[in-house]
N, C-alpha and C positions, 0 to 999 in steps of 0.2 A: 695793731689794736683793732678788734672787730668793729665793723660798721654797725650802726643801730639796727639795720635790717638783719645782719648776720646774727647779732645778739638775740634778736626776737626769734629767729629760726631755731637757734640752739635751745632757747627756752621751750619752743613748741615740740621739739623732737620727742622727748619722753611722752608727751601727750599723744603724739601720733602712734608710737609703739603701743601705748596703752589701749588706744582705739582699735588697732589691728588685732591685738590679743583678745580684746572684747568681742570683735567681729568673728574671730576663729572659734571662740568658745560658743558664741551664738549659733554658728553654723553646725558645730558638733552637736549642740543640744537639739537643733532642728532635725539633723540626720538621725540621731538616737530616737527622737520621738516618732519619726516616720517608720523606722524599723520596728519599734515596739508596737506601733499601731498595726503593722503588717503581721507581727508575731501573734497579736491578739486575734487575728482573723483565721489563723491556721487551725487545722483539725486537731482535736485532742484524742489521746494524750500526746503531749509534745515530748520529743526525745530529751534525754538528760543534757545533751550538749547545749541546748538553748536555755538551760537554766542560768547560764552566764550572762544572758541578755537581760540585765536587770538595772544596774546602776549606770546611768548615762555617762558618768565620769570615766567609766572603764571601757567606753566604746572602742577606743583604738588600742587598748592594752590587754583586755581580758575577755572580750566578747568572742565566742567561738565563730571562726570563719570570717571575721571582719579584720581588714587591715586598712591603714590610712596612709596618706602621703605626708610630706614634710609639713604641710600647712594644717594637718589635723583633719583633713577631709577623707571620707571613706572612698577608697579607690578600688577595693576588691571585696566581693561578697562570694566566698567559696564554701558552699554548704553541700558538697557532693556526698551522696549516699548516706544521709542521716535519717532517712525514713520519714521525711516531712510530707504532710498532705495538706491539700487546700488549693487555693487559686492565687493568681498574681494580681487580682483586681484591687486589693488594698495596698499594693506596693506603690508608694508615691515616688515616681521617677524624678519629678521636678526637684525633690528634696535631696537628690543624690547627684549633683552636677559633675562630680569628679570621678564617678564610678567607671572604671576601665574594664573590670572583669566581673561578669555575673555567671557563676557556675552553680547550677542547681541539678546537675546530672544525677541520675539514679535515685530519684525520690518518687513520691506518689502524687505529684501535682496534677491537676486536671483543669478542665475548663479551657476557654480560649486564651490565646496569647494576646495580651492587651496591646493595642496600638500605641499606648502611652510609653511602651518600652523605647519607642523611637526618640523620646525626649532625653534619653541618656546619651548626650552628645559626645561624651568622652569614651564611650564603650568601644573596646577593641576586641573583647572576647565575649561571645554570648553562647553559653552551653546549657541548653534545656533538654538534652538528650535523655532517653530512657525514663520518661514520665508517662503521663496519660493525657497530655494536652490534646484537644480536639478543635474542630472548626478549621478555618482557613488560616494560612500564613498572612499576617498583616503586610500589605505592600509598603506600609510606612517604614518597615525595617530598612528599606533602601535609603532612608535619610541618615542612617548611621554611617557617615562618610569615613569614619576612622576604623570601621569594623574590619578586623583581620581574620577572625575565626567565627564561623556560624555553624553551630551544631544543634540540629533539631531532630536528629534521627531517633527512631524507635519510640514514636508517639502514635497518636491516632489522628494526625492532621489529614485533611482532605481538601478536595477541590484543586483547581489548577495552580501550578507553581507561578507566583507573581513574576511577570517578566521584568519588573522593576529591579529585582534582586541582582540581575545581571549587570547593573550599573554601579554596584558597590566598588569604589575606585581602588581600595586597598585589600580586597578580600583575597586570602590565600587558601584557607581551609573552608570548604563548602560541602556540608554533609546534611542531606535531607532524607537519608535512607530509612527504610522500614516504616513507611507511613501509608496513607491511602491517597496519595497525590496523583493528579491526572495531568494530561498534557498542557503545557503552557501555550501561549500564542507564539509559536516558534518564529513567526515573522518579526516579532518585536524584541526578540532576545538579542542581546548584544554580545560580542565576544568578551571573554573574561580573561584578559592577558595576564593578570596577576595571580590567578588561581593555580595552585600546585596540587592540591588534594580535592578531588570531586567525587562525591558518592551520591547516587540517586537510586540505589538498589532497593528492591522489594517495594515497588509502587505500582501504579496502573498506567505506565507510560507506553505509548504506542508509536507506530510509524517507523521510518527508517532511522539510520544512525543520525543523531542530532547534528545539524550543520554548525551550530554555534560552538559546540565542543571542539570541532575540527579547527575552529579559529581561535581557540584558547591554547596557544602554542606552548605554554610553559607547564602544562599539566604533566605531572609525573605519576600520579596515582589516579586511576579511573575505574570506577565500579558502577556498571549499569545492569548488573545481574538481577534476575527475578522480576523482569518486566515483560512486556510483550512487543519489544522491538523486532522488526522484521527486515527483509531485504538482505542484501549482501553486506559483508564487512568491507568498508571502503578500501580500495587499493591505495588511496592517498593517505591512509591513517598514519603510516610510518613517516611520511614526508611532513604531514601537518603537525604531528605530535612527536617530534624526534626524541624528546626527553623521557618518554614513558618508561617506567620501571615496573609498574603493576597495571595489568589490564584484565578485567573480569567482565565478560559478556555472557556468563552462564545463565541458563534457564530463561531463554528468550526464544524467538522464532527466526533467528538469522539463518540464511540459506546460502547455497553456493559453496565454493571452495574456500579454504583458508588462504588468504592472499599471500603470494610469495614475497611481496614487499615487506612483510613483517620481519623478514630476515635482516632488514636494515636497522631494526631497533636494537642497537648494540648494547644498550643498558637494560634491556628488558629482563627482569628476573622472574616474573610471575605472569604466566599466560593461562587464563582459565576461560574456556568456551564450552563448558559442559552443557548437555541437554539443549541443543539447538537442532536445526535441520541441515547441518553442514554435510557436504558430500566431498567426493574426490580423493579419499584416502588420507592416510597420515603422510604429510609431505616430507620429502627427504631434507628440504632446506632447514627444517627444525634442528637437524643435527649440527648445524653451523652456529647456532645461537648459544654460544659457550657460556653466557652468563645466567642461563635459565636455572632457577632453583625449583620452580613449580611448573609442571606441564599437565594440564587437565583438559582432555579432549573427549571424554566419555559421553555416552548418551546422544551420539549423533549418528548419521547414516554414512559414515566414512567408507567402510568396506576396505578390501584389499589386505595387504600384509602389514606386519609391524616392521618398519624400516630398521635394518641393522645399524644404520648411522646414528640412531638415537644413543647407541653405546658410547658416543663421543662426548656426551654432555656430562663432563666430570663433576660439575657443580650441582647437578640435579639431585633434589631431595625427595620430590613427590612426582610420581608418574601415574596418571589415571586415564586409562583407555577403555574402561568398562562399557559394555553394551554399545559397541561401535560397529558391529558387523564385520569385525576382523576375521579373516579366514586363512591364516597361515600357520606355520609352526612358530615357536617362540625363538627368536634369534639368540644364540648364546652370547653374542656381543653385549647384550644388556648386562651381563655379569661384570662388565667393566665399570658400572655405575657405583663406584665405591662410596659415594655419599648418600645414595638413595636410602631413605628410611620408610617410604611407602610405595608399593607397587600394586595397582588395581587393574587387573585384566579380565575381570569376571564377565559373564554373559556375552561371550563372543562365540566363535566357531573355531577356536584354535585347536590344532591337532598336534600329534607327535608327543615327544617326551618333555618332561620338565628338565631344562638343561642343568647338569651338575655345576656348570660354570657360574651359576648364580651364587655359589658359595663366596664369590668375590665381592658380593654386596654386603660388606661386613657391618654396615650400620642399619641393616634392615630391621624395622620394627613392625610394620603392618603389611602382610603379604596376602593378596586375594586373587585367585584364578578360578573361582567357582563357576559352574554352569558353562563348561566348555566340553571338548571331546578329547581331552588329554588321556594318554595311555601310559603304560609302563609303570615302573616303581617310583615311589617318592624317594629322591636321593637323600641318604642318611647324612651326607657331608654338609648339607645345609645347616643342620642344627648344631654342628660343631663350630660353624662359622658365623652364626647369627646370635651372639649372646644377648642382644638387646631386643630380640623378637618378643612382641606382646600379642600379636594376632596372626594366626595361620589358618586361612580358609581356602580349602581346595575341594569343597564338597561338589557333588553333582558333576563328576567326571567319570572316567573309566579306569582309574588307577587300579593296579593289581599288586599282588605280593603282600608282604606283611607290613604292619605298622613299624617304622624304624624305632628300635629301642633308643637310638640317639636322641629322639625327641625329648627325652628326660633331661638333656643338657640345656634346653631352652627354658631355664628356670624362671624367666620373667613372663612367660606366656600367660595371657589373660583369657584369650579365646582360641580354642582348637576345634575346628570343624572339619571332619573327614567323612561326613555322612554321604550316602548315595554314591558309593563307588563299588569296586569289586574286590575289596580288601579281604584277605583270608588270614588264617592263623590266629593265634591267641593275642589278647591285649597285653602289651608289655607291662611288666610290673614297674618299669622305669617311669611310666607316666605318673606314678605316685610322687615323683620328685618335683612335679610342676606345682609347687605350693602356692603360686599366685593365680592359678586358674580360677575363673568364675564361670566359664561356659565350656562344656565338653560334650560334643555330639559325635558319636561313632555309629549312629544308627544306619539301617538299610545297607548292610554289607553282608559278608559271609563269615564273620568272626566266630571262632569256636573257643572252647575252654571256659574257665571260670572268670568271674569278676575279680580282679586282683585285690587282695586285702590291703595292698599299699595305697589304694584309693582313700583309705582312712586318713592319710596325711593331707588330703585336699580340703583343708578347713575353710577355705574361702570360696569353694565351688558352690554356685547357685543353681546350675542346671546340669544334670547328668542324663543324657539320652543314649540308650544302648539298644533300642527296640529294633525289631526285624533283623535279628542275627540268628546265630545257632549256638548261643551261649549255654553252658551247662553248669551244674553245681549249684551251690546255694548263694544267697546274698551274704557276704562276709559280715560278721558282727562289728568289724571296724567301721562300718558305714555310720555308726552312731557318732563318730568323731567329726563327721562332715556337717557341722552344726549350722553352716550358712545355707545348706541345700534348700532350695525352694521348689525345684522340679526334679522328680525321680521317675524316669520312664524306662522300664525294662520289658515292655510288653512284647509278645510274640517271639519268645525264645524257648529254650527247653530247661529253664531253671526249675529247681525242685527244692524239697525240704520245707522247713518252717521258716517263717520270717524271724530274724533275730530280734530279741527283746530290745536291743539297743536302738532299733529304728524309732523308738518313741522319744529318743533324745534329739531328733531333728525338729527343733523348736520353730523353725521358719518354713517348714514344709507347707506348700500350697497345692501341689499337683502330684498325685501318686498314681501311677499306671502299672499294674502288675498283671493285667489280663493276658490270656492265652499263653500260660506256662503250665508247669506241673507242680505248683506249690501245694503243700498239704499242711495239716495241723491247724492249730488255732492262730488267729491274728492276735498279737499282743494286746491285752485289754486296755492299756492306757494309750494306744495309738489315737491321736486326735486330741488328746487332752491339752487344752490351752492353745491349740493350733487354729489357724484360719484356713482350713482346707477348702478349696473351691472345686477340686476334682479328685475323686477317689474311685479306682476301678480294680476289683478283685475277680472279675468275671472269668469263667472258663478255666478254673483250676480245680483243686480238690480240697479246698479249705473246709474246715468243720468247726463245730462249736458256735458260740455267739459272736456276733459282730461287736466291735468295741462300742460300748454304750456312750462314749463321749467323742465319737468319731467326728461329729459335727459341732463341737463345742463353740467354734467361732461363728456359727449361724450364717456362714456365707457359702455353704455347699451349693453347687450348681449341678454338677454331673456326678451321679453315684450309681455305679453298676457292680453288682455282686452275683449276677445271674450264673446259673449252672455250676453250683458248688454243692456242698453238703452242710451249709449253715443251718443252724437251728436257733431256738430261743426267740426272744422278742426283738423287735427292731429298735434301734437307738431312739430314745425318747426325744432327743434334740431335733430329730427330723421334723417333728411337728411344727417347730418354730423357724425352720429354714425357708424364709419367704422367697428366696432367690432360686429355689430348685427349678431346674430346667429339664433334666433327663434322669429318670430313675428306672433301673432294670434290676429286679430282684427275683425274677422267675426261676423256677427249677431249684428250689431250696426247701427247707422244712420250717419256715418261720411260724411262730405262734403268736397269740396275743390279739387284742382288740384293735381292729384296723382304724377305728375312730380315735384311738389313743396314739397311733403311729403317725397319722397325717393330719394337717390342719388346712389352712388356706394358703395356696401357693399360686399366686396370680401369674407367674411366668412359666409355670409347668407346661412342658410340651409333650412329654412322653412318660407314661408310668405303666410298668408291667410287674405285678406281684403274683402272677399266676403260678399254680402248682405248688402252693404252700398249705399251711394249716391255719390261716388267719381266720378270726371269728369277728363277731360284732355286727353292728348295723351300719349301713351306708349313711353318711352324714349329708344333709342338704348343703353343707359348705362346699361340697365338690362343685356345685353350680357356680362358685366364684372363680373356678379355674377356667377362665374364659379363653385361654390360649392353648389349652391342651388339645392335641390332635389324636393321640392314641391312649386309650385307657383299658388295660387288661387286668381283671381281677378274677379270672376264671380258675376253677379247681381249688377253691378254698372252702371254708365253712361259714360264709357270710349268711346272715339271716335278715328278717324284716323285709320291708318293701323297697322298691326302687324310688328314690325321691323324685318328685316332679321337677325339682331344681336341676336335675340332669339336663333338662331341656334348655338350660341357660348356657351350657358349654358350647358357645357358638362356633368354635373352631374344630370341634370333635369330628374325626373322620372314621375312627375305628373303635368300637365299643364291644367288649366281651366280658360278660358277667356269668358265663356258663358254669355249670357244675358247682353250684352253691346251694343254699337252702332258702333262697329268696321266695317271698310270698307276695300276695296282693296282685294287683293288675299291672299290665304294661302301661306306663304313663303315656297318655296322649301327647304330652309335651315333647316326647322324643320325636314327634313329627316336625318339630321346629328346627331340628338339626340339619340345616340345608347342605352341609358338607359331608354328612355321614355316608360312607360307602360300604361299611361292614357292620352288621348288628348281630351279635350272638348272645341270646338269653337262654340258650338251651339247658335242659336238665336242671331245672329248678322246680319250684312248686307254685309257679305263677298261675293265676286263675283269671276269670273274666274273659271278656271278648278281646279280639285283636283290634287295636284302635284303627278306625277308618282312615284317619289322616296319616297313617304310616306311608300311604302312597304319595304323600307330599315330599318325601325325602328323595328327590329326583335323581340323586347321584348314587343311590344304593345299588351295590353290585352283589352283595351276599346278605341273606337274611336267614337266621337259624333260630327258630322258636320251638324246636322239638323237645320232647321229654318234659312237658309241663302239664297243666290241667286246664288249658285254655278251652273256652266254650264258644258257642255261637257259630256264625257262618264265616267263611273266608271272605274278607272285604273285597268287593269288586274293584275298589280303588287301587289295589296292588297292581292292577294291569297298567298303571301309569309309570311303573318303575322300568323305564325303557332300557336301562343299563344292567338290569338284574341278570346275573349269570348263575346264581345259586339260591335255591329256595327250599327250605326244609321246615315243614310244620308237622312232622310225624309225631306219633305218641302223645296226642292231646285228646280232647273230647269235642272236637269240631264236628258240626253237623251241617245239614243242608246240602245243596248241590255244589259241585265244582263250578266256579264261575266260568262261563264261556269265554269271557274276556282274558282269562289267563293265557289264551292262545296268542294274545298280542305281545307277550313277553318274548319277542323273537330273539333276544340276545341270550336267553337261558341256555346255558351250555353244560355246566358241570352236573347239576342235579335238580330235579323236581321230585320231592318226596312228601306225599300227603298221607302216607300209610298210618295204620293204627289209629284211626279216628272213627267217627260214625257218619261219614259222608254217604249220601244216597243219590239216587237218580242215575242218569246215564253219563258215560264219559263223553265230554264235549268233543265233537269232531274237530272243533277249532284248534284243539291242541296239536293237530297234525302240522300246524304252521311253525312249531318249535323245531325247526330243521337243524338247529345247532346242538340240541339236547343230547347228552351222552347217557345219562342215567335217569330212569323214570320208575318211581315206585308208588303204586296206588293200592297196595295190598292192605288186607285187614280193615276193610270198610264194608259198606252195604251197597255198593255200586251194582247197578243192574244193566240189562241190555247187552250189547256186544262191544267188543273192542273195535273202534272205527277202522275200516279197511284202509283209509288214507294214512294210517300210522305207518304203513309199509314204506312210505316215502321219507320217513324220518331217518335218513341214511346215517346220521351221526350216532344214533342210539347203539350202545354196546351192552347195556344192562337194563332189563325190564322186570317188573314184578307186579302181577295182577292177582296174586293168590288171595284166597279167603274173601271173596266177594260173592255176588249173585249173578255173575256174568254168564252169558250163553253165546253160541255162535262160533264162527271160524276165527282162529288165531291168524292175524295178518302175516303176509309173507315178509321177507327181509331177514338179514342175518341176526339182528338182535332178538327177533322173535323165534326164528327156527333153530338157532344155536343155543338157546337158553334151556336149562333143564326143566323137567316137568314141575319142579318145586315152585316155579314162578306162576303156575296156573292152577295148582291144586286148591281144593276148597271152594270151587265155584259150582254152579248148577249144571252147566253143559257146554263147556268149551271143547272145541275139537280142532284138529289140525295136524300138520306134519311134524309133530314134536314127539320124540321118543318118550313113551310113557303116557301119552295123551291119545284119546280115541280119535281115529281118523274120521274126517268128514265124509269119506267115500263109504257108501253102504255095501255090506256084504251080500251074498246070494243066499236066498232061502231062509235065512234065520233072522230076518229083520223083525223087530218088534212092531207092535201097532203104532207106537209113536213114530218109528222110522217110516212106516208106510204113509202116515199122514203127512210127514214132511216131504215125501216124494210127490204126493198129489199136489201139495201147495206149491212146491218148486216147479212142477210141470205147468200148472196154471199160470203162475207168475211169468214163466219163460214164454209161454204162448202169447200172453197179453203183451209182454215186452216186445216180442217180435212184431206183432201187429202195430203197436204204437210207433216203433222205429220205422216200419215201412211207410206208415202214414206221414211221419215227419219227413222222411226222405222225399216222398211225392210232393209235399208242400214246398220243400226247398227247391225241387226241380222247377215247379211252376213259377216260383218267385224269380229264380234266376232267368227263366225264359222271358219273363215280362220286362225285366230291366234292360235298358239300352246296352248295347254291346260294350261301349266304353266304360260302363259302370260295373262290369263284372268284377267280383272280388277275388276270384281264384281261377286260374287257368291251368288245367292239368288234364292229361289224357287218362284213359280208363285204367291204365296200368299204374297210376300214381298211388303211392301209399301215404297214409296220414297217421301220425302218432303224436299225441300231445301229453306232456308231463309238466304243464305249467302250474306253478303255485305262487302265491303272492300274499302280501300282508293284509290288504283291506277287503278282499273278497275274491270270488272265483271269476275267471274269464277264460275264454277259449281263443283258439287261433283265429277263428272268424272275427272275433271282437277286434283283434289286432289288425287284421286285413282291412276291416271296415274303417278303423280309426286312422289308417294311413292311406285310405283310398287306393288299395292294392299297391302300397309302397310307391306312391307318387313322389316324384322328386321334390315336391313342395315340402314334404315331411322329412327329407333327408337332412341330417345335421352333421354328417361327416363321412368321409370315405377313406379307406385304408387299402393295404395291399391285398387283403383277403375279402373285402366286401364293403358294404355301406352300413351306416347306422341311422336309424329312423327314430323320431320322437312320436310316440303313440299316446294320445290322451283318450282313455277309454270312457265309455258312457257313464261309468261310476264316478268319473272325475279323477281317477288315479292316472298318473303319468308313468310310463315305462319307456325304456330304451330298447330297441330291437335291432340286433345285428343280423343282416341277411348276407349269407356267404355267396360269393361269385361262383358261377359254373362255366364250363367250357361252351363254346358255340354249338357243339354237337348235342348239348343237353346233358352230357355225362359230367358228373362231379369229378373234378381233378383229384388225383391222389393227394396232392399237397393240401387242398382244401379239406378233404376227408380227414387227413391226419390232424390238420389244424383243429377241425371241429371236435374230433374225438379227444384230443388233448385238453381242449378247453372244457368240455363236459366233465371229463374225469377230474381235472384239477379243481375246477370251481365248485363242483358239488361236494368236494371234500374240504375246501378251504373255508375257514370261519375266523374272521379277524376284523376288528373295528376299522382297520385302515385298508381293507381290501373290499372292492366293490361286490355287492351281493347279487347272486344269480337267482332270479325268480324261477326260471325254468327253461326248457328248450322244446323244440318240436321240429319235425321234418315233414316236408310235403313234396313228394315226387323228387325232382332234381334240386330242390332248394332246402337249405338248412338255416335255422333261425335260433338265436339265443335271446332271451328276454332278461334284461337287467333292471335294477332300480335306476331311476333317472335322477341325476344330480343337476339342479337348475343352474349352478354357476358354471358348469362345463369344465373344460380342461384348465390346468394350471398355466399352460402356455397362453391361452386366451386372456386369463386374468393378469399374468405377469407383464405381458407385452401390451396390455390395454390400459385404459385410463385408471383402472383399479390398482394397477401395479404400484402407483405412487400413493393413491388415496387410502387404500385399505391394506395393502401388503406391506405393513411396517416390519421392522426387524423382529418384533415379538412374534408376529404371525409367521414370518418366514422360518423362524426357529421351530415353530410348531409343525409346519409342513414337513421340514426336513426330518424331524424326529419321527413323525408318523410314517413316512416312507421307509425310514430305517427299520422301524418295528415291523412293518409289513414284510419287508424282504427277509428280516431275521426269522420271522414266522415261516415263510416259504422254505427257507434253506435248512432250518434246524428243528422245526416242529411238525413238519409234514413228513409222512412216511409212505412212499419214498420222497426224498426232498425234491423241490420244484425250482427250476431255474426259469425266471420270467422271460429273459432273452431280449426284451425290448423296453428298457426303462428310459422313458423320455418325458418331457413336460406334457406332451399330448396324451400320454397314458396315465396321467395323474389327474383325477377329478377332484373337485372341491365341494364339500357340503356348504350349507349356508353360513356356518360358523368357521369356515375355512379349514375344517378337519379334512386331511387328504385321504383319498381312496384310490388305491392302485387298481388299474383295470387292464383289459385286453390280454387275455391269456391265449389268444388264438394261435400263437406259435410256441406255446410252452412245451418244454421238454421235461418229462418225468425221469429223473435220474435214478436208474436202478443201480444195484450194487455191482453189476457186472460191466457196465459200459457207460462212458460219458461222451461217446462219439456221436456227432451229428453234423452232417455235411451240407445241410441246406442253409439258406441265408439266415443269419441271426442278427437281429437288431437294426437300428437306424444309423445312417451315416453321422459321424460326429459323436456317437455314444458307444460304438462298438469298442471292445478291448482290443489293443493292437495285436495281441497274439493270435486272434482269430483268423487274421489274414493269412497266416502261414501254417496254423495247426488245424484249422477248420474244426476245432473242438470247443464245445461250450461247457463251461463249468460255472459254479457259483461265483468264482472270482471275476467272471465276465460281468455279472450283475453288480458286483462290488465296484468295478471300474465305472459302469454306467451311473451308479448311484453317486460316485464322486463327481462326475461331470454335472449331473443334475443339481447336486448341492451347491456347487460353485456357480452354476447358471442362476439359481435362485438368489444367491447373494450378490452376484455381479449385475443381474438384470440383463445379461446377454450371454450368448454361448461362450464358454471359456476356451475356445479353440486356440486363440492367439496366446493365451497365458500358458496352456499346456505345451504348446510348441516351443515356447521360450524358456521353459523350466531348465533344460540342460544348460543353456547359456547362463541362466541366473546362478546355477550351482557352481559353475566354473569361473565366473567373473562377477565381482560385486558391482562393477560398472553397469551391468545389465539388470541389477536388482530393481524391484518395484515396491513402492509403498503399498501396504494393504489398503489404506484408506483411499488410495487413488484407483484401485481396481473394483471397489465395491460400487453398487448401484448409486450413481450420482444423483438420482432423483430424490433420494432420501438424505436427511442429515446424518452425519456419522453417528454410529451407536456410542453410548456412554455407559459408564459404570458396569453393572452386571451384564447388560446386553453386549457391551464391547467385549467383555471376557468370553461370552458365549460365541460371538461371531468369530473371534480368534480361534477358539477351540474347534468350531465346526470347520473352518478353513483348514486347520491343521489336519483334521481327520480326512477331509475331502481330498487333500493333496496326497495323503497316504493311500487312499483308495484308488488313485489314478497312477500309482507307480507302474512303471513299464513291466516289471517282473511280477507275474501273478502271485508267486509264493511270498512276495514281500508285502502284499496287500493284506489288511486285517480281515478277519471273518465278520460277516454281518452281525452275528450275535454280539461279538465284542464291540462293534461300532454302536449298535443300539444300546447296549448296557452302558457304555462310556457316555453317550449323549444323555441318557436318562439320569445317570448318577452325577455326571460332570465332576468326577473325582479329581481331575487334574486341572490345576490353575496355571494359566500361561501368561496372564497379563502382568509381567514383571517389569514392564516399562511403559512409558506413555503410549497410548494407542496410536497416536500420530507418527510415532517413530518405528513402528513394527513393519518389517519388510517381509516379503514372501520367502526369502531365503531362510528366515528364522523359523518358518513354520513347516519345514520339510523333514522334521526329525521325529515325527510321532512314533511313540512306542506304547504298546498296550501295557 
């Protein structure tokens, strides 16, 4: 029988149960309230899944993502990927004491991770990955002692990783990847012996391999990729982390060799060390790691061969060795990799054939060997053996032969790239069986025949590139079935006929390139309807009819070219609303209509050419809103009205041509605001008024053509400020007044000065004789009087002159341009005479002289007598002056047999040889600024303030000039008086005095490039941009000498000392003292050529100088400019680099270390120049490029070479330049 106490306990038991149930219900109610409060704080609209969060009674049974334990407490909150947004600030952690799992992965949460999370004491899994959390990781998370999994990856978390997290006692999965985290205090980090999965990828971590990881012995998965770790991979890694199965160190800065100890990691399945600075080749020991499934070593500096032992890795599925400097053949043993589904060997220097044994890799899906030097044919057997193939990329090799028809058996192919090889024959119709293709590029080969009609089966194809082949025939109508096509590029073939109407069915087309073919007929009128075309080019064909009026329906057109066809009719009206237009070329057609209706406001427009059509209408002021346009050509149309002043707002405009229209009104002064304008052509309109005085403010102008208008007034003197002007035509106007004397300051004028058919009067300014570069001069049909200045005979560049129909008298100057011109150039004047056929001679005949002739005889006699008396008096004065001066102050010492001849001219005024002698105190050593093999150079500051450089040539001790010096002098005179180029030093003149010879040059204050490069300015002012400018200028100068001079000129001594610098660092090539003019008959020259270290190697045994010797010297100089030192050691080591990767050098290490490494576009330009310079220094002259090719390539920079990180580029990768 129960005791009284027992009976009381029995009575209380139901009450206790009731109390417990009431407490559980109360807890559940509290948790539900906490979650509902958090729900209320989330961003709207809420996903439908949270609609279940309503009735607290259903917390554990019907609430989405909520589960409870046996006591009815919430122990899991799993809301992964529901699209929730908001913060965790309102989540009451204290109300959820039993919560073991909090999974919010893949939502849109933001803000900081609240420290209150640490109050969830039962938490075992915290997954906040793939959200937008920011701020720091709360160190209080270390208080979650039961935490097993911590996933915070793919957020915006920043600052240092809290070292406290390393003390989580039960943590196994530790993932902080893809954030902005920085280095923790590594000294305070503890080993994490329980961790098996550790990922810190894609953060901002630095330093060597973290020591605390090496002490976390149970790690099986380790990902440190995409950080900035450096130093070597620890040799102890395998010993410290023996259980590793996955190791990813890619995209860091690890260096040194891949440690052999990794071979001890018997469980390692995945080894990824892409894009580091690892060296030492692909190690053979990798062939013994039989468990490897993934091996990624690409993007390093490994070099050497591909080890055949890799063929033993029977389990291998992925092999990536791209861009690793490998330089062997491809071992056929790799064909044993029967499980391999990805092979990436691109961007190496692999040679030989593609092994047919690769047919053994029957699971191959993605195959890439692009950008190598492979030859031979593509083995057809591969495609019979690779049924799972989805990507085949072998572009940019030297494969030959035909495209294998067997390719049609790889029916799962998605990407097929065969471009830039030497493939021939027709395109196999079997390619039409590749119905899964999305990308097909066969461009830049020598393929012939038609485009297969079977391509119509490629309904998934997005990109079809067949350009730069020799294809013929028409575009098949079946192309209309390729409805997924976005890019169709067949440019530069021999395709013909009309475009099929079915092309309008390509509803996804964005890029259409048909240029440079033989297409004809009309373009289907519905082409473009409903499309979003960004690029359309019909240029250089024989199309006719109207352009499709809805071509630009999508209003996203950027590049539109239809130039040089037979199009007619109006332009598509939608052009007016295409605000993204960038480049438009429509010249050479017969378009009609109002130009203001065809174009609107196009703020991104860079290039517009509609010349040679029949467009009408007035120019809109809206053109001034095209602030990025650089070239605007509307010449050869029927435009009328005035030129809007708003044209002065086109701040980027460089080339403006409105010629051959019906424009009226004045030339807007606002055009003077176009500071970048280098070409202005307003010729053959009906413009009137005066020429704006501020046109001289366009300092970059090189060509001005205002001819064929009705301009009045005088020629503005301000035009003399156009120091770069090479072409000036103001003919056929109504200009009056005198020719400004200051036009003689336009010393760069080269192609033309034409002031004909105006009403100019007065004398011809003698100052025009300074236009020593001028080739054509026309002053005809004016009212000019006086004589043609005798100094014009020194204008040696002139080949055409015309002074007809003026009021000129006197003698026609000597010189080829004057004496070899027909009499038509002088007719219609008052009294010109000279040695020109058809013109009266200035020599008087006997007996029959007229009264006028006799008067001129008397005048000439008197003048001559007076002249002789004055000269005698002047000579006597000079003798007295010289006798009175102390002996040591004599300015010229010569015996009575010395001859003196002066042909000195210069820019700012006249000076004589005596002025130079006085300025240098009879060539005192004080004024000497340099000495060379043939003489010394002096700096002479004349009384006028002008500074010139004077070279005095050495003579033998006997006083006789040596034959070498004579020859040197004659060469320099002949070469330099004919050379006219911006990057070649200007010769003011020359003179001889007895046994001495002198050349007078312009003086460049900065002096030689050698002085600047090796001085303090080499670092301060010679940055990469300036060095590129200098190299380009020298290249253009040499190209001019070799290809634009007749006969061509070889400089023979290209060194840094012979390159002078202007104040803006523009280079000027100088010192032609030993130049050899290459005639057509001989290139032989047996005297010393060039300076040591710059001479081409073949000269030592051929004693023959050619242009290729200059090319070699240019290459040396270009490398020296970039390296900041002579490249002798580099050039000597090139053969070793070519034969062994172990001797290879990083480009960044050989560049001038005084400068920071170049970045972005400059890095690309430096790589490009080094590649060209190395080609210029090839041992065999015939393998060096021509200077014209070099100059054009540098100017256009058409080839891009920066296909990998700049810091990874080696010299061996830059020795394969091809024009």
